[in-house]
C-alpha positions in Angstrom: 0.0 0.0 0.0 2.8 2.4 0.8 4.2 2.0 -2.7 0.8 3.1 -4.2 0.8 6.0 -1.8 3.9 7.3 -3.5 3.3 10.8 -4.7 4.7 9.8 -8.1 2.3 6.9 -8.3 -0.6 9.2 -7.4 0.3 11.5 -10.3 0.7 8.6 -12.7 -2.5 6.8 -11.4 -4.8 9.8 -11.1 -7.7 7.3 -11.3 -6.7 6.2 -7.7 -8.3 9.4 -6.4 -10.3 7.3 -3.9 -7.3 5.4 -2.9 -5.4 8.7 -2.5 -7.7 9.6 0.4 -6.7 6.3 2.2 -3.1 6.8 1.3 -3.2 10.3 2.7 -4.6 9.0 6.0 -1.9 6.3 6.2 0.8 8.7 5.3 -0.4 11.3 7.9 -0.2 8.7 10.6 3.3 7.8 9.7 4.3 11.4 9.3 2.9 12.3 12.7 4.8 9.5 14.3 
């Protein structure tokens, strides 16, 4: 999942808009930590 959360992947797979939301949540948790 982290790989898909990659900013580059998000740009390449713009159709993962929905997944982007989940990725953001996961990334935020890791960033906060």
